[in-house]
C-alpha positions, 0 to 999 in steps of 0.5 A: 346556675347551681342549685336552680331548677330549669324553667320549662318552656311554658313557664318561660313563656309566661314569665316573658308575657308577665314581663311585657305586661309589667312594662306595659303597666309602667308605660301606661303609668308614665303616660298618665303622668304626662297627659294629666300634667298636660291637662292641668291635673296631677296623676293622683287627681286624675285617678281620684276624678276617674273614681268619683266620675265612675261613682256618679255614673253608676249612682254610688257617690263616694265620701272620703272614706268610700273613696279610701276604701276604693283605692289602695291609699291611706285615708290621710293621703286621700283627705290630702288629695281631696283637699288639694282637688277642692282647692283646685276647684275639681271637686266639691262636697255635697251635703245630701247626707249630713253625717257623710258628705259625698264628693262630686266633680265640678264642671272644671274637674269633669272637663279636665278628667274627660280631656285626659281620659280621651287622650289616653284612649290609645294607651288604655287599648294598648294596656288591654291588649297586653293583659289579653296576651297574658291571659290567653298565652300569646306573646 
């Protein structure tokens, strides 16, 4: 390896843990795709429903702009996901504030979210363990 500095043992161990974490994240994302599909929603809708449910549970209902700010998506993409979720009967707009309607899960949306969320419980625990291993230096 011309011109490449050797990697010390600590950095090598850290690289191994980081690679394991990336692998765990990919497995979790792939599993989320499968579980969401099995419960009749897309993984994008699962993420949207999860954020909206959290917002409702914490008393911070979200509008489309709030959802955009809370996600890493462009507002156009969020608007499309919300429109699709509305057409599928998963979310609805609540017009408590006339200038900024908030979004809420319908009963159907909440049932599908909970079904997927429960099905992913073991997978979330696996991902959490991978994050812990990276943070505490274990492989």
